[in-house]
C-alpha positions as CSV (number, residue, x, y, z in Angstrom):
1,M,-70.8,-5.3,46.4
2,E,-71.9,-7.7,43.6
3,V,-72.1,-11.2,45.0
4,E,-74.2,-12.3,42.0
5,G,-71.7,-10.7,39.6
6,V,-68.9,-12.7,41.2
7,R,-71.0,-15.9,41.1
8,R,-71.6,-15.2,37.4
9,L,-67.9,-14.7,36.7
10,L,-67.1,-18.0,38.5
11,A,-69.8,-19.8,36.5
12,E,-68.5,-18.5,33.2
13,A,-65.0,-19.7,34.1
14,G,-66.2,-23.2,34.5
15,V,-63.6,-25.7,35.7
16,D,-61.0,-23.0,35.5
17,A,-62.8,-21.0,38.2
18,R,-60.3,-22.4,40.7
19,R,-58.0,-19.4,40.0
20,Y,-60.7,-16.9,40.9
21,H,-61.6,-18.8,44.1
22,L,-57.9,-18.6,45.2
23,A,-57.8,-14.9,44.4
24,L,-61.0,-14.3,46.3
25,A,-59.7,-16.3,49.2
26,L,-56.6,-14.0,49.3
27,L,-58.8,-10.9,49.4
28,C,-61.0,-12.4,52.1
29,D,-58.1,-12.4,54.6
30,G,-58.8,-8.7,55.1
31,A,-55.2,-7.5,54.3
32,W,-54.2,-5.0,51.6
33,W,-53.2,-6.5,48.3
34,T,-51.6,-5.0,45.2
35,L,-52.8,-6.2,41.9
36,A,-49.4,-7.7,41.2
37,D,-49.4,-9.7,44.4
38,L,-52.9,-11.0,43.6
39,V,-51.8,-12.0,40.1
40,R,-48.8,-13.9,41.5
41,G,-50.6,-15.4,44.5
42,A,-53.4,-16.8,42.4
43,A,-51.3,-17.5,39.2
44,T,-54.0,-15.7,37.3
45,S,-53.6,-13.2,34.5
46,R,-53.8,-9.5,35.2
47,R,-56.8,-9.4,32.9
48,G,-58.6,-12.1,35.0
49,I,-57.8,-10.4,38.3
50,E,-59.0,-7.1,37.0
51,A,-62.3,-8.7,36.0
52,L,-62.7,-10.2,39.5
53,L,-62.0,-6.8,41.1
54,R,-64.6,-5.1,39.0
55,E,-67.2,-7.5,40.3
56,V,-66.0,-7.6,43.9
57,G,-65.8,-3.8,44.3
58,P,-63.1,-3.8,47.1
59,Q,-61.8,-0.8,49.0
60,R,-58.9,0.9,47.2
61,S,-55.9,2.9,48.5
62,G,-53.5,3.9,45.8
63,D,-52.5,0.6,44.1
64,R,-53.8,-1.6,47.0
65,F,-57.1,-3.4,47.5
66,R,-58.9,-5.1,50.4
67,L,-62.3,-6.2,51.4
68,T,-64.3,-4.8,54.3
69,P,-65.4,-7.2,57.0
70,E,-69.0,-6.9,55.6
71,Q,-67.7,-8.0,52.1
72,V,-65.7,-10.8,53.6
73,R,-68.8,-12.2,55.3
74,A,-70.7,-11.8,52.0
75,Y,-68.1,-13.6,49.8
76,R,-67.0,-16.3,52.2
77,P,-70.0,-18.6,51.4
78,L,-68.8,-18.7,47.8
79,L,-65.5,-20.0,49.0
80,E,-67.1,-22.6,51.3
81,E,-68.9,-24.0,48.2
82,S,-65.5,-25.1,46.8
83,G,-64.9,-27.4,49.8
84,H,-61.3,-26.2,50.4
85,P,-61.3,-22.4,50.4
86,G,-58.0,-20.7,49.9
87,E,-55.9,-23.8,49.4
88,P,-53.5,-24.0,46.4
89,A,-54.9,-25.9,43.4
90,L,-52.2,-28.6,43.6
91,A,-49.8,-29.7,46.3
92,D,-46.3,-28.2,46.0
93,P,-43.9,-31.1,45.5
94,V,-41.1,-29.4,47.5
95,A,-42.9,-27.0,49.9
96,H,-42.2,-29.3,52.8
97,L,-38.4,-29.0,52.2
98,L,-38.3,-25.2,52.3
99,P,-37.9,-24.8,56.1
100,R,-34.8,-26.9,56.0
101,Y,-33.2,-24.5,53.5
102,A,-34.2,-21.3,55.1
103,D,-30.6,-20.0,55.1
104,V,-30.4,-20.6,51.3
105,L,-33.6,-18.8,50.8
106,E,-32.5,-15.8,52.9
107,R,-29.3,-15.5,50.9
108,M,-31.1,-15.8,47.6
109,E,-33.4,-13.0,48.6
110,K,-30.4,-10.8,49.1
111,L,-28.6,-11.9,45.9
112,I,-31.7,-11.4,43.7
113,A,-32.4,-8.0,45.2
114,E,-28.9,-6.8,44.5
115,G,-28.5,-8.5,41.1
116,P,-28.6,-6.9,37.7
117,R,-31.9,-5.5,36.6
118,G,-33.8,-7.3,33.9
119,R,-33.5,-6.2,30.2
120,Q,-36.8,-6.1,28.4
121,A,-35.2,-6.7,25.0
122,L,-34.0,-10.1,26.4
123,D,-37.5,-10.9,27.9
124,H,-36.1,-10.8,31.4
125,V,-38.6,-11.3,34.2
126,A,-37.2,-12.2,37.6
127,A,-38.3,-15.3,39.3
128,T,-39.0,-15.0,43.1
129,P,-36.4,-16.2,45.5
130,E,-38.7,-19.0,46.6
131,T,-39.0,-20.2,43.0
132,V,-35.3,-20.5,42.4
133,V,-34.7,-22.4,45.7
134,R,-37.7,-24.7,44.9
135,R,-36.1,-25.4,41.5
136,A,-33.0,-26.5,43.3
137,L,-35.0,-28.6,45.7
138,L,-36.9,-30.3,42.9
139,L,-33.7,-31.2,41.2
140,G,-32.4,-32.6,44.5
141,G,-35.6,-34.5,45.2
142,R,-35.9,-36.0,41.7
143,F,-32.3,-36.7,40.8
144,W,-29.1,-37.9,42.4
145,L,-26.9,-34.8,42.4
146,P,-23.6,-35.7,44.1
147,G,-21.0,-35.4,41.3
148,A,-23.6,-34.3,38.8
149,R,-23.1,-31.5,36.2
150,L,-25.9,-28.9,35.7
151,L,-26.1,-26.6,32.7
152,C,-28.1,-23.4,33.1
153,V,-29.1,-22.3,29.6
154,G,-29.5,-18.6,30.5
155,D,-29.7,-17.6,34.1
156,H,-31.1,-14.2,34.8
157,D,-32.9,-15.8,37.8
158,L,-29.6,-16.9,39.4
159,T,-30.9,-20.5,39.7
160,S,-27.2,-21.6,39.4
161,L,-26.3,-20.0,42.8
162,A,-29.3,-21.5,44.5
163,V,-28.4,-25.0,43.3
164,A,-24.7,-24.6,44.2
165,M,-25.6,-23.5,47.7
166,A,-28.2,-26.2,48.4
167,F,-26.2,-29.0,46.8
168,P,-22.4,-28.2,46.9
169,G,-21.6,-31.4,45.1
170,V,-23.0,-30.2,41.8
171,Q,-20.8,-28.6,39.2
172,V,-22.7,-25.8,37.6
173,T,-22.1,-24.1,34.2
174,V,-24.0,-21.0,33.2
175,V,-24.3,-19.9,29.6
176,D,-25.8,-16.5,29.0
177,I,-25.7,-13.5,26.6
178,D,-25.8,-10.9,29.3
179,D,-22.3,-10.0,30.4
180,R,-23.7,-8.2,33.5
181,I,-25.3,-11.4,34.7
182,L,-22.1,-13.5,34.1
183,A,-20.0,-11.0,36.0
184,Y,-22.4,-11.0,38.9
185,I,-22.6,-14.8,39.1
186,D,-18.8,-15.0,39.0
187,A,-18.4,-12.5,41.8
188,Q,-21.0,-14.1,44.0
189,A,-19.7,-17.7,43.4
190,D,-16.1,-16.6,44.1
191,G,-17.2,-14.9,47.3
192,L,-19.3,-17.8,48.5
193,G,-16.8,-20.5,47.3
194,L,-19.4,-22.1,44.9
195,D,-18.5,-24.4,42.0
196,V,-20.1,-22.3,39.3
197,R,-18.4,-21.4,36.0
198,T,-19.7,-19.0,33.4
199,R,-19.6,-18.9,29.6
200,W,-20.7,-16.1,27.2
201,A,-22.9,-17.2,24.3
202,D,-25.6,-15.9,22.0
203,L,-27.5,-19.1,21.7
204,R,-28.6,-18.1,18.2
205,L,-25.0,-18.5,17.2
206,G,-24.2,-21.7,19.0
207,L,-23.5,-23.3,22.4
208,P,-19.9,-22.8,23.6
209,A,-17.6,-25.7,22.8
210,S,-16.7,-26.2,26.5
211,A,-20.5,-26.5,27.4
212,R,-21.3,-29.1,24.8
213,D,-21.7,-32.8,25.8
214,Q,-20.8,-32.2,29.4
215,A,-24.0,-31.9,31.5
216,D,-26.2,-34.5,33.2
217,L,-29.0,-32.0,33.7
218,A,-30.0,-28.8,32.1
219,I,-32.4,-26.1,33.1
220,T,-33.7,-23.1,31.2
221,D,-36.3,-20.3,31.5
222,P,-36.2,-19.0,27.9
223,P,-38.1,-16.3,25.9
224,Y,-41.7,-17.5,25.8
225,T,-42.0,-17.7,22.0
226,P,-42.1,-21.0,20.1
227,E,-38.8,-20.0,18.5
228,G,-37.2,-19.0,21.8
229,V,-38.3,-22.2,23.6
230,G,-37.3,-24.4,20.7
231,L,-33.8,-22.8,20.4
232,F,-33.0,-22.8,24.2
233,V,-34.1,-26.4,24.6
234,A,-32.2,-27.5,21.5
235,R,-29.0,-25.9,23.0
236,A,-29.8,-27.7,26.3
237,V,-29.9,-31.0,24.5
238,E,-26.5,-30.2,22.9
239,G,-25.1,-29.6,26.4
240,L,-26.1,-33.1,27.7
241,R,-23.3,-35.7,27.8
242,D,-25.6,-38.7,27.9
243,P,-29.0,-37.9,26.3
244,D,-30.3,-41.4,27.3
245,R,-30.1,-40.5,31.0
246,G,-30.1,-36.7,30.9
247,R,-33.1,-34.4,31.6
248,I,-34.0,-30.9,30.7
249,L,-36.1,-28.7,33.1
250,L,-38.0,-26.0,31.2
251,A,-40.0,-23.1,32.7
252,Y,-42.7,-22.0,30.3
253,G,-46.0,-20.3,30.9
254,A,-49.0,-19.0,28.9
255,G,-52.1,-17.1,30.0
256,E,-55.2,-19.1,30.7
257,R,-56.8,-17.4,27.7
258,T,-54.0,-18.4,25.1
259,P,-54.0,-22.2,24.8
260,M,-53.0,-21.9,21.1
261,L,-49.7,-20.2,22.0
262,A,-49.0,-23.0,24.5
263,L,-49.8,-25.6,21.8
264,K,-47.3,-23.9,19.4
265,V,-44.6,-24.1,22.1
266,Q,-45.4,-27.8,22.8
267,N,-45.3,-28.5,19.1
268,S,-41.8,-27.1,19.0
269,L,-40.8,-29.6,21.8
270,H,-42.6,-32.4,19.9
271,D,-40.5,-31.6,16.8
272,L,-37.4,-32.2,18.8
273,N,-38.7,-35.7,19.8
274,L,-38.6,-34.9,23.5
275,A,-40.7,-37.0,25.9
276,L,-42.7,-35.0,28.6
277,E,-41.8,-36.9,31.8
278,A,-43.6,-34.5,34.1
279,M,-45.2,-31.1,34.3
280,Y,-45.8,-29.1,37.5
281,P,-48.4,-26.4,36.9
282,D,-47.7,-22.8,38.1
283,F,-44.4,-24.0,39.8
284,N,-42.5,-20.8,38.9
285,R,-43.6,-17.4,40.2
286,Y,-42.3,-14.1,38.9
287,F,-42.1,-10.4,39.7
288,G,-43.9,-9.3,36.6
289,A,-45.2,-11.3,33.6
290,E,-48.7,-10.4,34.7
291,A,-50.2,-11.3,31.4
292,I,-49.5,-15.0,32.2
293,G,-50.4,-14.7,35.9
294,S,-46.8,-14.1,37.0
295,A,-46.5,-17.9,36.8
296,A,-45.1,-20.6,34.6
297,D,-45.2,-24.4,34.6
298,L,-42.1,-26.5,35.0
299,Y,-41.6,-29.2,32.4
300,V,-39.3,-32.2,32.9
301,L,-38.2,-33.3,29.4
302,R,-36.5,-36.5,28.5
303,P,-34.5,-36.9,25.2
304,T,-35.2,-39.9,23.1
305,T,-33.0,-41.7,20.6
306,K,-34.5,-39.4,17.9
307,T,-33.8,-36.1,19.8
308,R,-30.2,-35.5,18.8
309,P,-30.9,-36.0,15.1
310,A,-33.9,-33.7,15.3
311,V,-31.8,-31.0,17.1
312,A,-29.1,-31.2,14.5
313,A,-31.6,-30.9,11.7
314,R,-33.5,-28.0,13.2
315,V,-31.3,-25.9,15.4
316,E,-29.9,-23.7,12.6
317,R,-33.4,-23.0,11.3
318,F,-34.5,-21.1,14.3
319,S,-34.9,-17.5,13.5
320,T,-32.8,-14.9,15.2
321,A,-36.1,-13.2,16.2
322,I,-36.8,-15.2,19.4
323,Y,-37.9,-12.4,21.8
324,T,-41.2,-10.7,22.4
325,H,-39.7,-7.2,22.8
326,G,-36.9,-5.1,21.3
327,P,-35.0,-5.2,18.0
328,Q,-34.9,-9.0,17.9
329,S,-38.6,-9.6,18.7
330,V,-40.7,-11.8,16.5
331,E,-42.6,-8.7,15.3
332,A,-39.7,-6.3,14.5
333,L,-36.8,-7.2,12.2
334,Q,-34.6,-4.5,10.8
335,G,-32.5,-4.7,7.6
336,L,-28.8,-4.0,7.2
337,P,-27.4,-0.8,5.6
338,G,-27.1,-1.1,1.9
339,P,-24.1,-3.1,0.7
340,A,-22.8,0.0,-1.1
341,A,-21.4,1.1,2.2
342,L,-19.1,-1.9,2.1
343,G,-16.9,-0.7,-0.6
344,E,-16.5,2.9,0.6
345,G,-12.9,4.1,0.8
346,G,-11.6,1.4,-1.5
347,F,-12.4,-1.5,0.9
348,E,-12.4,-4.7,-1.1
349,P,-13.5,-7.7,1.1
350,E,-12.2,-11.2,0.5
351,V,-14.9,-13.0,2.5
352,L,-18.5,-12.0,3.6
353,V,-19.6,-13.2,7.1
354,G,-23.3,-13.1,8.0
355,D,-26.4,-12.8,5.9
356,W,-25.8,-10.6,2.9
357,P,-28.0,-9.9,-0.1
358,K,-27.4,-12.3,-3.0
359,D,-26.4,-9.5,-5.3
360,A,-23.7,-8.2,-3.0
361,F,-20.3,-9.3,-4.3
362,P,-21.8,-12.5,-5.7
363,K,-18.5,-14.2,-6.4
364,L,-17.1,-13.8,-2.9
365,P,-17.0,-16.7,-0.5
366,R,-19.5,-16.5,2.4
367,T,-19.9,-18.0,5.8
368,R,-22.4,-17.8,8.6
369,L,-21.8,-16.0,11.8
370,S,-22.3,-19.2,13.8
371,T,-19.6,-20.9,11.7
372,W,-17.3,-18.0,12.0
373,L,-17.4,-18.3,15.8
374,A,-17.3,-22.1,15.9
375,K,-14.0,-22.7,14.1
376,P,-11.2,-20.9,12.4
377,Y,-11.8,-19.9,8.8
378,A,-10.0,-22.2,6.4
379,A,-8.2,-19.3,4.5
380,S,-6.4,-16.3,5.9
381,P,-8.2,-13.3,4.5
382,S,-6.7,-9.9,4.9
383,R,-10.1,-8.0,4.6
384,V,-13.3,-9.3,6.0
385,A,-16.8,-7.9,5.9
386,L,-19.2,-8.7,8.8
387,A,-23.0,-8.2,8.7
388,V,-24.3,-7.9,12.3
389,P,-28.1,-7.7,12.5
390,A,-29.9,-5.8,15.2
391,G,-29.9,-7.6,18.6
392,L,-26.6,-9.4,18.0
393,E,-24.3,-6.5,19.0
394,A,-23.1,-8.4,22.1
395,A,-21.4,-10.9,19.8
396,L,-19.3,-8.1,18.2
397,P,-16.1,-8.5,20.4
398,R,-16.1,-12.2,19.7
399,L,-16.8,-11.9,16.0
400,L,-13.8,-9.5,15.7
401,L,-11.6,-11.8,17.8
402,A,-12.5,-14.8,15.5
403,T,-10.2,-13.6,12.7
404,R,-6.6,-12.3,12.3
405,A,-7.6,-10.2,9.3
406,R,-5.8,-6.9,8.9
407,H,-9.0,-5.0,8.3
408,V,-12.6,-5.9,9.3
409,R,-15.5,-3.8,8.2
410,V,-18.7,-4.3,10.1
411,L,-22.1,-3.2,8.9
412,L,-24.6,-2.8,11.8
413,S,-28.3,-2.6,11.6
414,G,-28.9,-2.0,15.3
415,A,-27.6,0.2,18.0
416,A,-24.1,1.6,17.6
417,P,-21.5,0.0,19.9
418,D,-19.8,1.8,22.7
419,L,-16.3,2.2,21.3
420,P,-14.5,2.6,24.7
421,A,-16.2,-0.5,26.0
422,L,-15.4,-2.4,22.8
423,R,-11.8,-1.4,22.9
424,A,-11.6,-2.6,26.6
425,A,-12.9,-6.0,25.5
426,L,-10.3,-6.2,22.7
427,P,-7.2,-5.1,24.5
428,G,-4.6,-3.8,22.1
429,V,-5.9,-5.8,19.0
430,Y,-7.7,-3.2,16.9
431,E,-7.9,0.5,16.1
432,L,-11.7,1.1,16.0
433,T,-13.5,3.9,14.1
434,R,-17.2,4.3,13.3
435,T,-19.1,6.3,10.7
436,G,-22.9,5.8,11.2
437,H,-23.6,2.1,11.0
438,V,-20.2,1.2,9.6
439,L,-17.5,0.1,12.0
440,D,-13.9,-0.3,10.8
441,A,-11.5,-2.4,12.9
442,V,-7.9,-2.2,11.7
443,R,-5.4,-4.6,13.3
444,L,-2.7,-3.0,15.4
445,P,0.9,-4.2,15.2
446,T,2.0,-6.7,17.8
447,P,3.1,-4.8,20.9
448,A,6.8,-4.8,22.0
449,G,7.6,-6.5,25.3
450,D,6.8,-9.9,26.7
451,D,3.4,-8.8,28.1
452,G,2.1,-7.5,24.8
453,R,3.4,-10.4,22.7
454,L,2.0,-13.1,25.0
455,L,-1.4,-11.3,25.2
456,R,-1.6,-10.9,21.5
457,G,-0.6,-14.5,20.9
458,I,-3.5,-15.6,23.1
459,L,-6.0,-13.3,21.4
460,D,-4.8,-14.3,18.0
461,N,-5.7,-17.9,18.8
462,A,-9.2,-17.2,20.1
463,H,-10.7,-20.5,18.9
464,G,-8.1,-22.6,20.8
465,K,-8.3,-23.6,24.5
466,L,-7.1,-20.6,26.4
467,A,-5.1,-22.5,29.0
468,N,-3.2,-24.4,26.3
469,T,-2.3,-21.3,24.3
470,W,-1.4,-19.4,27.4
471,R,0.8,-22.2,28.6
472,E,2.7,-22.5,25.4
473,G,3.2,-18.8,25.1
474,L,4.4,-18.6,28.7
475,I,7.0,-21.3,28.0
476,R,8.3,-19.4,25.0
477,A,8.4,-16.1,26.9
478,R,10.1,-17.4,30.1
479,G,12.2,-20.2,28.6
480,H,13.0,-22.1,31.8
481,L,9.4,-23.3,32.6
482,T,8.2,-26.9,32.0
483,K,4.7,-27.5,30.7
484,K,3.6,-28.6,34.2
485,Q,5.0,-25.4,35.8
486,A,3.5,-23.2,33.1
487,R,0.1,-24.9,33.5
488,A,0.3,-24.3,37.3
489,V,1.2,-20.6,36.8
490,V,-1.8,-20.1,34.5
491,A,-4.1,-21.9,37.0
492,E,-2.8,-19.7,39.8
493,V,-3.4,-16.3,38.1
494,A,-6.5,-17.3,36.1
495,P,-8.3,-20.3,37.7
496,W,-11.2,-19.5,35.4
497,A,-9.2,-20.3,32.2
498,G,-9.7,-24.0,32.4
499,D,-11.0,-25.5,29.2
500,V,-12.6,-22.3,28.0
501,T,-11.8,-20.5,24.7
502,V,-11.3,-16.8,24.4
503,L,-14.5,-16.5,22.4
504,E,-16.5,-18.0,25.4
505,L,-15.1,-15.6,28.0
506,P,-17.5,-13.2,29.6
507,E,-16.5,-9.6,29.0
508,H,-15.2,-9.1,32.5
509,R,-12.7,-11.9,31.9
510,L,-11.6,-10.4,28.6
511,R,-10.9,-7.2,30.5
512,A,-9.0,-9.0,33.1
513,L,-6.7,-10.8,30.6
514,P,-4.0,-8.1,30.3
515,A,-3.4,-8.0,34.1
516,A,-3.5,-11.8,34.4
517,V,-1.1,-12.3,31.5
518,A,1.3,-9.8,33.1
519,A,1.1,-11.5,36.4
520,S,1.8,-14.9,34.8
521,L,5.1,-13.6,33.4
522,R,6.3,-12.6,36.9
523,L,4.9,-15.3,39.2
524,P,7.6,-17.7,40.4
525,P,6.8,-21.3,39.7
526,A,7.1,-22.1,43.5
527,E,4.1,-19.9,44.2
528,A,2.1,-22.1,41.9
529,G,2.9,-25.2,44.0
530,E,5.3,-26.7,41.5
531,T,8.4,-27.2,43.6
532,T,6.7,-30.0,45.6
533,G,5.3,-31.7,42.4
534,H,1.6,-31.2,43.5
535,G,0.6,-28.4,41.1
């Protein structure tokens, strides 16, 4: 037991010793604590807690620690010196509301426990159930939510579900790259009757058209790199329908020993001309992220008149390397296979999509991946070459759907795609073959039969609004339907179609398209409510 060692540690920490006082207060309750629980409870980095434990010398049992009664008596005077031993550093702005939403918290505990596990390559660290409910309560306490629209720019934490349960009047849209998360959110929202809709997007390639200019509020918990924070917040700005009134809530944390990293992130926000309206320290708590104390601050950002121009000027400059782990980390970028692989077997591309070396087919037209997904290509090339860097493999089904080319050759620098899964996401469109890091997609003939023709017509117009393309194809196939009847049939079999495009559909929706299309060809108009004129 080293009381003087602890006193010395507190003195060296200076005004930041509040964190250590809180951790010591937790230990002084006599219970067993894991290191992770101490980190999260005190919002102090793992390194800081380990330094405290070395000085305190607690009892240890496996990965748990506690103080003996004698140690508690010895260390309690150190806490008394602070004047408020064991109390949080700042008052929680919404803690008093939690008991009123105990049922929401209970459901969120179950939903988070049963949800998809985090992916390290995407910098996933799960927020605690209390955190996501408190986010919802802060939104409700600070803003008028009835009739409001909320955009979740990434939602591994399932904040969308907490907001929709606590405030049913909010329309929530989730944009995420992880198809597992989108499928889980859709399933839970459908089961609970929540107004939550999902959109697939790799934010490095753009925000979905249906998510732009539509939200009153946006919330994001992005990768904690300057590039990641800058990109996710820029996309959140693009999602606001009225930047003069909109707000963006940002979760971001840095360890107490890394203020320069926090400064770089804050500079990226400053570059977007965002005003910092409020910041709640250590508001967010996590299962993990112990290097930053399993905690992050919550920023409330307000766009200014100069924000939109700054976003437009900078958003395309953000690197694709936005994460701290995996193939798209800031530290690890991999190159594409040599362009010589492009011409094997006599393949002669007519357009290059993605980032290609300048000396590769220098006379051919080129376009960026983001542009390829954003709008149809002006010409109608028969052969297209796609360069897909490591970490962007999730975009592959959408990149292939964004063209009607007869033959697409894809050069991959990352993990090889799962061909059966890729075929399921591209029902009946391509014959796929792979040799090493080269993937060939050869367009299949349009299938015979109404089902196949209607489905292909929808997938061949992937940039258009799904409901509109489907409606027009349905009228051609069935002949006797009016536009109103056809629209009602589509809404009945696929209520998720709405104003989304095929390129924005989560993978589970792409897989569901063939069955839904078949059902739309057989559903009588009366079942869609059209005979009464109230469809």
